[in-house]
N, C-alpha and C positions, 0 to 999 in steps of 0.2 A: 295213106300208106303208099309207100313207093318201093317198087322192085325194079329189077333190070328190064322187065317186060312191060310194066304199066305203072300208072299212078291212079289211085282212087281216093276221093275225098268226099266228105259229107259236111254240109253246112246247115245250121238251123238258128232260128231266133230263140231267145230265152224268154220265159214268162217273167214279167217285171218283178224284181225283188225276190226271186226264187232261184233254186238250182235246177229247175226243170226246163227242158226244151219244149217248144211247141211242135208236136209231131206233124202238124199240118204244114209247117214251114220248111221241112226237110228238103234239101236240094243236094244232088250228087253230081260228081264229075268223074269221068273215067277217060284216061288218055292211054292209048295203045302205043307204046314206045317202039313197036315194030314198024311203024310208019313215020315218015318225015313229019307230017302234020301232027301226029300224036306226040312226037318228041318235042315239037315246038309248042305243044299244048294249045293247039288251035281247034282241033276236032274233039269235042266232048262226045264220046260214043256210048255213054252210060245206058241209054235206052235201046241200043241195038247190038251190043256186044254180050255174048252169053257169059263171059267171065265176070262181068261187072257186078252183078248182084251178089254173087258168091264172095267176091273180093270185098264188097261193101260190108257184108255181114261179119267179116273177120277184122274190121277196123277197131 
């Protein structure tokens, strides 16, 4: 999901021949567009930005 303030994304592997994801494989990205490095998507701040987990739940 992308807003004017940030981008959040979730990635996962799928179990073979199913429509189910492997929850152990989940990876998240959060880029704060209020910073230059965030706008360039160089700093993934998912684990240290309080907004990230709430934003990921709304994806």
